C-alpha positions in Angstrom: 53.8 99.9 96.3 55.0 96.4 95.4 57.4 94.7 93.3 59.2 91.2 92.9 62.8 90.7 91.7 65.8 88.3 92.6 68.9 89.6 94.4 72.0 89.1 96.3 72.2 89.8 100.0 74.6 92.4 100.7 74.1 93.3 104.5 71.9 92.5 107.6 71.4 94.3 110.7 69.3 93.1 113.7 66.3 95.0 114.5 64.7 93.8 117.6 64.2 90.2 118.4 62.7 88.9 115.4 63.5 91.3 112.6 66.5 92.5 110.4 67.1 95.3 108.1 68.3 93.6 104.9 70.0 95.3 101.9 69.6 93.5 98.7 71.2 94.1 95.3 68.6 93.2 92.9 68.6 92.5 89.3 66.2 95.2 88.1 65.9 97.8 91.2 69.4 97.9 92.3 70.5 98.1 96.0 67.3 98.3 98.1 66.6 98.0 101.9 63.9 96.4 103.7 62.7 94.9 106.9 62.6 91.2 107.0 60.9 89.1 109.8 63.0 86.0 110.4 62.2 82.7 112.1 64.4 79.8 113.3 63.6 78.1 109.9 64.7 80.9 107.7 67.2 82.8 109.6 70.2 80.4 108.5 70.0 81.2 104.8 69.5 85.0 105.0 73.4 85.9 105.2 75.6 87.9 103.0 76.2 86.5 99.5 72.9 84.4 99.5 70.7 84.7 96.5 66.9 85.0 96.9 63.7 85.5 95.2 62.4 88.7 96.9 59.1 90.6 97.3 59.4 94.1 98.3 56.3 96.1 99.5 55.5 99.6 101.2 52.7 101.9 101.7 54.6 104.6 99.9 57.7 104.2 97.5 60.1 106.3 99.7 59.3 103.9 102.7 61.9 101.5 103.6 59.3 98.6 103.2 59.2 95.0 104.1 60.8 91.8 102.4 59.5 88.4 101.9 62.2 85.9 100.6 62.4 82.6 98.9 66.0 80.9 99.0 67.6 80.5 95.5 70.5 78.0 95.0 73.9 79.4 96.4 77.3 78.0 97.0 78.0 79.8 100.2 78.1 76.6 102.3 80.9 75.3 100.2 83.1 78.5 101.1 83.3 77.8 104.8 86.7 76.0 104.5 87.9 78.4 101.5 89.2 81.5 103.1 90.2 83.0 99.8 86.8 82.7 98.0 85.0 83.5 101.1 87.1 86.8 101.5 86.2 87.6 98.2 82.4 87.1 98.6 82.5 89.4 101.7 84.6 92.0 99.8 82.0 92.1 96.9 79.0 92.5 99.1 80.6 95.1 101.2 81.8 97.1 98.3 78.3 97.1 96.6 76.6 97.9 99.9 78.9 101.1 100.5 79.3 102.2 96.9 76.1 101.7 95.1 73.5 104.4 95.4 70.1 103.2 96.4 67.4 102.1 93.9 69.7 102.4 90.8 69.8 99.3 88.6 73.1 98.2 87.3 72.4 95.1 85.2 75.8 94.5 84.0 77.4 94.7 87.5 74.6 92.4 88.8 75.5 89.9 85.9 79.3 90.2 86.8 78.3 89.5 90.6 76.4 86.3 89.3 79.6 85.1 87.4 81.6 85.8 90.4 79.1 83.6 92.7 79.4 80.8 90.3 83.2 81.0 90.0 83.8 81.0 93.7 83.8 77.2 93.8 86.1 76.9 90.8 89.9 77.7 90.4 88.8 81.0 88.4 87.4 82.9 91.5 90.2 85.3 91.9 90.2 86.2 88.2 86.4 86.8 88.3 86.9 88.9 91.4 89.3 91.2 89.6 87.0 91.7 86.6 84.1 92.4 89.1 85.9 95.4 90.7 86.8 96.6 87.1 83.0 96.6 86.4 82.1 98.1 89.6 84.5 101.1 88.7 83.0 101.4 85.1 79.4 101.2 86.1 79.9 104.0 88.6 81.7 106.2 86.2 85.3 105.4 87.1 86.0 102.9 84.4 89.9 102.4 83.5 91.0 103.0 79.9 93.3 99.9 79.3 92.8 99.1 75.7 95.4 101.4 74.1 98.5 103.5 75.2 97.5 107.0 76.1 100.7 108.4 74.4 101.5 106.2 71.5 97.9 104.8 70.7 99.5 101.3 70.7 97.5 98.2 71.6 100.3 96.0 72.5 102.9 95.8 75.4 100.5 97.7 77.9 102.2 97.4 81.1 101.2 100.2 83.4 98.2 102.6 84.2 98.5 106.4 85.2 97.3 106.8 88.7 96.2 110.3 87.7 94.3 109.5 84.4 93.4 105.8 84.7 94.8 105.3 81.2 97.1 102.6 80.0 100.7 103.2 78.6 103.0 100.8 76.9 106.4 99.4 78.1 108.5 101.9 76.1 106.6 104.9 77.8 106.3 103.4 81.1 109.8 102.4 81.7 111.1 105.8 82.9 108.2 106.2 85.1 107.6 102.8 86.3 108.0 103.8 90.2 104.9 106.3 89.7 102.8 104.1 87.6 100.5 101.2 88.6 101.2 97.7 87.2 98.8 96.5 84.5 98.3 92.7 84.8 98.6 91.0 81.4 95.2 89.1 82.0 93.5 92.4 82.9 94.9 94.1 79.7 93.9 91.5 77.5 90.5 90.9 79.1 91.4 87.3 79.1 88.7 85.3 81.2 90.1 81.9 80.2 93.3 81.7 82.0 94.1 81.3 85.7 96.3 84.2 86.8 99.4 83.9 88.9 99.0 85.3 92.6 101.2 88.1 91.9 99.2 89.1 88.8 95.9 89.0 91.1 97.9 91.2 93.6 98.8 93.7 91.0 95.0 93.8 89.9 93.9 94.2 93.5 96.3 97.0 94.1 95.3 98.6 90.6 91.5 98.6 91.2 91.9 99.3 95.1 93.7 102.5 94.2 90.7 104.0 92.1 88.1 102.6 94.5 89.9 104.3 97.5 90.9 107.6 95.8 88.0 108.1 93.5 85.0 106.1 94.1 84.8 105.7 97.9 86.9 108.9 98.9 88.2 107.0 102.0 90.0 104.0 103.1 88.9 100.7 101.6 86.5 98.7 103.8 88.0 96.1 106.2 86.6 93.1 104.2 88.4 94.3 101.1 91.5 94.7 103.0 91.4 91.2 104.4 91.2 89.9 100.9 94.4 91.8 99.9 96.0 90.1 103.0 94.9 86.9 102.0 96.9 87.1 98.6 99.8 88.8 100.5 100.0 85.9 102.9 99.9 83.2 99.9 102.7 85.0 98.3 104.9 84.9 101.3 104.2 81.2 101.7 104.9 80.3 98.1 
């Protein structure tokens, strides 16, 4: 059993002196794990967020299998002095590792992850990360209905989301219940991928998606990598 694909490294775990178990989010095969034998030459680029051309092989399909990799161009080295984008990358890889079932393809999510990788070295990285989490929820069956008001059917002035239903409500309906609803950032509501949101809007977006990730998708506390990303924006807001 053998196949080739491209993928993004999600997780690595040392296995003895010269091997690692590497989890990859691939374009056509979803999240897959395999054993990778590393050397001093290739160990440096086998890291979370790295993009590789991969060959997976095993005697039987249900075996863990072995990887061979070729590195593809990535921007990871440019993120070491950029704590925000680096936190976003590690949060994205961690969420995919813990949330995605093995060997199920999610081509749209993979495409969004690639958009995020490209945007991490641009001013649009936080916006791209917010849309990545929305896509993750949607692809796994927990998409938010934020196009129309759940009560009036209006498509304008949508300002909040019900934590119970995941549906948007307009300003008139939301006002009496604003303390019980989750704020809906304007750039999310409009699906606007051209603007650079304010940090406050990004925080609202992270609280919105984080609620549904934690409560419905994961069923447990968000991973520490995701919490660190939230802390980054909380600190930025306090320093502003």
